[in-house]
C-alpha positions as CSV (number, residue, x, y, z in Angstrom):
1,M,79.8,-82.9,215.2
2,N,76.5,-83.8,213.4
3,A,74.2,-81.1,212.0
4,P,71.3,-80.4,214.3
5,F,68.7,-82.0,211.9
6,T,70.4,-85.4,211.8
7,Q,70.1,-88.2,214.2
8,I,72.6,-91.1,214.3
9,R,71.0,-94.4,214.9
10,P,73.2,-96.3,217.3
11,E,72.9,-99.6,215.4
12,A,74.1,-97.9,212.2
13,E,76.9,-95.5,213.3
14,A,79.0,-96.5,210.3
15,E,76.2,-95.5,207.9
16,T,75.3,-92.1,206.7
17,P,73.3,-90.2,209.3
18,T,69.5,-90.4,208.7
19,P,67.8,-87.0,208.6
20,V,65.0,-86.6,211.0
21,F,62.2,-84.2,209.9
22,T,58.9,-83.1,211.4
23,P,56.4,-85.1,209.5
24,G,54.4,-83.1,206.9
25,P,52.5,-81.6,205.4
26,W,54.0,-78.2,206.2
27,L,51.7,-75.3,205.6
28,Y,52.3,-71.5,205.2
29,G,50.1,-68.5,205.5
30,Q,49.3,-65.3,207.4
31,N,46.9,-64.5,210.3
32,D,44.5,-61.6,210.1
33,F,46.9,-59.2,211.9
34,Q,49.8,-60.0,209.6
35,K,47.5,-59.4,206.6
36,E,46.4,-56.1,208.0
37,L,50.0,-55.0,208.4
38,N,50.3,-55.4,204.6
39,R,54.0,-56.4,204.9
40,P,55.8,-59.7,204.2
41,Q,55.3,-61.6,207.4
42,F,54.4,-65.3,207.1
43,E,54.2,-68.4,209.2
44,V,55.2,-72.0,208.3
45,G,53.7,-74.7,210.5
46,L,51.6,-77.8,210.7
47,A,47.9,-76.7,211.1
48,V,45.6,-73.9,210.3
49,F,43.9,-71.8,213.1
50,P,40.1,-71.4,212.7
51,K,39.1,-68.1,211.1
52,S,37.2,-67.3,214.3
53,C,40.6,-67.2,216.1
54,G,42.2,-64.9,213.5
55,G,43.2,-67.6,211.0
56,G,46.9,-68.2,210.3
57,I,49.1,-71.1,210.9
58,S,49.5,-73.1,214.1
59,G,52.6,-75.1,215.1
60,L,50.6,-77.7,217.0
61,R,48.9,-80.5,215.1
62,E,46.3,-82.9,216.6
63,D,48.8,-85.8,216.6
64,G,51.1,-83.8,219.0
65,E,53.7,-82.8,216.5
66,Y,54.9,-79.2,216.8
67,M,56.8,-77.0,214.4
68,L,56.3,-73.3,213.8
69,L,58.4,-70.7,212.0
70,S,57.2,-67.1,212.0
71,G,58.8,-63.9,210.9
72,R,59.4,-61.4,208.2
73,C,59.9,-63.1,204.9
74,R,58.5,-62.9,201.4
75,E,55.6,-65.2,200.5
76,G,57.8,-67.1,198.0
77,D,60.3,-67.8,200.8
78,A,57.5,-69.2,203.0
79,R,56.2,-71.3,200.1
80,L,59.7,-72.9,199.6
81,M,60.1,-73.5,203.4
82,A,56.7,-75.2,203.5
83,M,57.7,-77.4,200.5
84,A,61.0,-78.5,202.0
85,L,59.9,-82.0,202.6
86,E,58.5,-82.5,199.1
87,L,61.7,-81.1,197.6
88,Y,63.8,-83.4,199.8
89,G,61.6,-86.3,198.7
90,L,62.2,-85.5,195.0
91,A,66.0,-85.1,195.6
92,D,66.0,-88.4,197.4
93,Q,64.2,-90.2,194.6
94,L,66.6,-88.7,192.0
95,A,69.6,-89.6,194.0
96,E,68.5,-93.2,194.3
97,M,68.1,-93.6,190.5
98,K,70.6,-95.7,188.8
99,T,72.7,-94.5,185.8
100,D,73.0,-96.5,182.6
101,E,76.2,-98.0,183.9
102,E,74.6,-99.2,187.1
103,F,71.6,-101.0,185.5
104,E,72.0,-104.7,185.2
105,D,68.9,-106.7,184.3
106,G,66.6,-105.1,187.0
107,M,64.8,-102.5,185.0
108,S,63.7,-102.3,181.4
109,G,64.1,-99.2,179.3
110,D,60.4,-98.7,179.4
111,D,60.3,-98.8,183.2
112,A,63.2,-96.4,183.4
113,V,61.4,-94.0,181.0
114,E,58.2,-94.2,183.0
115,T,60.0,-93.6,186.3
116,L,61.9,-90.7,184.9
117,G,58.7,-89.3,183.4
118,S,56.9,-89.5,186.8
119,L,59.8,-87.7,188.5
120,I,59.8,-85.0,185.8
121,T,56.0,-84.5,186.4
122,L,56.6,-84.2,190.1
123,A,59.4,-81.7,189.6
124,R,57.1,-79.6,187.4
125,Q,54.3,-79.8,190.0
126,L,56.7,-78.6,192.7
127,R,58.0,-75.8,190.5
128,A,54.5,-74.6,189.9
129,K,53.7,-74.8,193.6
130,A,56.8,-72.8,194.5
131,R,55.8,-70.2,192.0
132,G,52.3,-70.0,193.5
133,E,50.7,-71.2,190.3
134,Q,48.7,-73.9,192.2
135,A,47.2,-74.1,195.7
């Protein structure tokens, strides 16, 4: 049985299942009531409610996509959940990189260093975001 977040494409059943995710960006935050409670309750979703409606995160985006997680969790947990797509993207890029043994004549050493450098920069940005060091 396949995991609930995977979808098998009929034309590619022999291939590895392709994960299907709600398109990002995913956001996290608290509404006014959750802030007043002064306890760790956060929402992860796709849009921001207007301040006039109490603020917070909405699950419904203008393009019709819907995804909302809400409940008691620490802010750091909500940040990581909201970053899941970005973290998956980084993991996917790293997994597709070739090792020295796999390189033929396709990429020069300079290109490899530049690619690895950009992935390291992305990893550092994501780590800072997860720590709440940047908005």
